[in-house]
N, C-alpha and C positions, 0 to 999 in steps of 0.2 A: 506300321510294319505288316507286310503281307504274309499271311499264313502260307501261301503257295510258294513264297520265296525261300522258305527254309529247305535246306538240303535233307535228303532222307538218311544217308549213311552217317552214323555217328551222331545223329541229332536227337532231339527230344522225341521225335516220332519214329525212330528206328524200332523195328519189330523186336530186336534183341536186347532192348534196354528196359529200364524200370521207370515207374512214376517218380516225378519230382515231389517229394513229401512236403515241400514248402510252397506249393500252390494251394489255393483254397480247397479245390477238389481233392488233390492228392492227400492232404493232411486229414481231412474229414473221412475220406474213403478208408485210409489205413487205420485211423485211431478213433473213428466216431461211428462205426457201423456195426450192427449186430453180428454180421458174418465174420468180422475181424475183431470181435470182442477180446479174444485171447491176446491180440497185439496190444490193446489198450491196457489190459491187466498187467502184461509184462512190462510195458512202458512205465506204468506207475510204480511197480515194484523195483525197477532198476533205478529210476530217478530218485525215489524216496526211500531207498534202501536204509539209509542212516536215520530217517525220520519216523518210519513206521515201526510200531512195536512188533509186528509180525507181518509177513507178506499177505496181501489180499488174494482171494481165490475166486471171487465172483463179484460182478458189478451189474447194476441196472442203469441203462441209459435214461436220462431225464430230458424233459423239454428244454431245448437250448434257449428259448425266449424267457428272459427273466421279467416277470410281471411285478412291478413295484406295488407296495401296499398303499402308497399315497396316490390319489387320483391325479391324473395329468402329469405324473412324474415320468422321466425319460425311461423308455423301455430299451432293454439291451438284448442282443442276441450273441451268444458266445459260440466258440467253435465246438467244444466237447464238454458235456456235463454228465457226470455219472455218480452213483452212490454205491458204497460197499455194504456188506451185510450188517455192519455195526452202525449204519446211518451216517457215517462220515461221507461228505461229498467232495468230489474232485473236479475242479474246473481247469480245463486245459485250453490255453489260448496260444495261437500262433500269430506273430506280428512281423510282417515283412518290411513295411515302410516305417520310417522314423515317425514317432508320435511323441511330442513334447510332454504331454500330460499322461503318460502311460501308467505311472503309479496311481494317479487319481482315478483313472479308469478301473484299475484292478481293485482298488479299495471300494469303489462304488459297487462293483460286481459282488464283492464279499458281503458288504452290508445288505445288499438286496437279498442274497441267499440266507443270511442270518435272520433278517427280519421276517422272512417267509416262514420260519419254523415256529414262530409264536404268534397266535391270533388273539384278537381282543377277547378278554374273558378267560383266556387259557391260563390254567393254574400251574403250568409247567414252570419249574424253577429255572432261573437263569443258568444255574450250574449244569442243567441237563441239555443245554443247547449244544448241538453236535458241531464238531469242528469242520472247517472248510479249508481244504488244501487248494491253492491256486498255483498252477505251473504255467509260466509264460515263456515260450521260446521266441526269442527276438533276433532278427537279422541285423541288429544294430546294438550298440552298448547303451542300455537304459541308464546304467551308472558306469561312467568311464573309469573303471578300476582295473581292467585287464583280467578280471576273474570270470571263469566260465559259469560257475554256479554261485548265486547269492541268495541268502535267506533273510526274510523280514518278518518280525513279530512285534507285538506291542510290548514295550519295555520301559523301565525307568531309565531315562537318558543319563542320569548321574551314576547309578549303580550298575546298570546293565541287566538288572533283574527282570525276567519276563513276567508280566502281570496277567497275561491272558494267552491261552493257546488256541482260542477260537479261530483267529485269523492267522494263517501261515502261508506266506507268499514266497514262491521259489521262482527266480528268474534264471534262465539259461541263455547266455549271450553267445550266439553262434560265431560272431567275428573272432572270438577268443579261442575257438577250436581249431587246432592244427591237424588237417587230414593227413599230413605227411607222417604223423606219429601214430596212425591208426593201428598198426601192427604191434606197437610197443605196449608193454604192460602198463596199466594205470587203473583208475577207478572204472567200474563197469559203465557208469553213466557217461564218462568221457569217451569210451569206445563207441557207445550207442550214438552219441551226438556226432562223432567223427564219421560214422557210417552214414547217418542221415545227411550230413553235409556233403559227403562224397556222392550221394545219390542226386544232389542238386547240380553237380559240376558237369555241365553238358559239353564244355570244350574238350574234356578228356575223352569223350566218346566211348566210355566204358560199357561193355556189353553185359548182358545178364550173367553169362558164364564167368566173365572176369570179376563180377561182383561176388559170385559164389566163391571164387578162388581167394579174393581179398578177405572174405569173412573167415575162411578156413585158416588164414594166417594170423588172425587177431589173437592176441594172448589173453584169453578169458577162459572161464570154466566151460565144460562141455554143455552145461545147461544154458548158459548165456549164449554160447555159440549156436545152439539149436534155435534159440529165439531169433537171433540175427538172421539165420538161414531162412527161417519161416517168414520173417519180414521181407527179405529179398524176393522170396517165391511169390508172396501175395502182392508184391509191388510190380511184378512183371506185367508189362503192357499187354502181353498175349492173353492174360487172364481177364482183361476187360471186355465187356460186351461192346457192340458197335455204338450203342446209345451212351455208354459210359465213356467211350473214347471221345465222342463228340462233345460231351459235357466237359471232359478234361481239357480239350482244345479250347473251348469257350472260356473256361476259367483261366487257362494259361495266358490268354491274350487280353484278359479283362483289365489288367493294370496297364495304363497307358504311359508313354514316355513322359507326358506332362506330370503324371502322378509321381513318378520317380524323381523328377527334377524338383517338384514342390516339396517332397519329403526331404531331399538333401538340402534344399534351401532352408527349411525349418531347422534342420540339425545344425547347419552352418550359422544360422541366425542366433541360435541359442549359445553356441560357442562364442560368437562375437559379443553377445550381450554379457556373458560371464567376464570376458576380458575387458569389456567396456566399463565394468564397475571400477576398474583401476585406471583406465585411460580415457574415460569420458563416454557416456552412454551413446550419444549420437554417433560418434566415430565407430564405436563397437558394433552397433547395429548395421551401419553401412558396410563395414568390413565383413560382418557375418553373412549378410545377404550376398555379397560378391563371392565369398568363399563357398557358400552353399550352392550357388548356381554353377560354379566351376566343378564342384564335387558331384553335383547332379548329372552334368553332362558326361563326366568320366564314369559314373555308375551306369548310365545308359549304355555307353560304349562297351563297358565290361560285360554287361548283361547280354548285349547283342553278340559279343565275341563268344561267350559261353554257349550260345545257341547255334554256333556254326555259321554265322553270317559273315560274308567276305569283308576284308579290310576296306575295300573300295566303297562298299555300300555303307559301312559304319562311318567312314570318313565323310561321306556326303550327308549323312543324317545328323552328325554331331558337329562337324566343322573341325574336328581334330585331325591331325596328320596321321598317315598310316604308321609312321614310325612311333608316334605317341601311343597309338592304340596297341601296337605290338608289345610295348613295355608294360601294358596293363595285365597281360596274361600271367 
């Protein structure tokens, strides 16, 4: 996909629009930088409103590379990692492409952070180990249950009793968010996610001023509305330096069509394997791969459409008819 082939008006590069928060650069710029620390604090307070004993008012950003205590163990780099005054850490991860072992990855991150708090010979009691909140925003359903927000803790599977609060994983499934309901009353985190999702929808060609108008119409408290407005203001492309704009462009095109197709193939393969448990594993895998490839091509077409690329160009790239592509919008 050529960068120069993108139209200017109503596209991702329009002067009057905002950053896509679900690009690697956009997410880390808005929620992982010192100059936008207030956005990170607000994000945590909104998402974890029901889980926190009281809102946090200050954070310290930490090294995003998790260095394991075991030599030669896998090193991980997370999107955002910070710590509040009470020592509780918050790991925020954004995942665009489907990944079959997402829960395993999140648990590995948590264990890495927990083990890092106790050194050999340390007399700290295990009861003093500080909690880790992990918030994962995913552009696919990690657990196919139709729920926007899901919580996971260690518990007794028979009684449901939570046995430890050290690990607390929150997943936010963007496909379950309906941006058409953005102005309607609901939970604050639902309104925030709807706004973030609206910021990714390039085919609508929404301008910065239209975003501000949309925020003004959301049914939330004045405090939350001010936060939303601040988010939109700091996401405006006009606030970026030329260097930041170039970095944003590079990140925007970092994910290739092959990556998207492979991601969808994996998702389709897993669905096929699940069904294959009932109808025969071999047949299930074959059907899953076929379904995944088809879904991947449609995802590519939908993504290109949202970026303002012509139906003719999308048709040539994907092999889908213009009529099929039009129905994807």
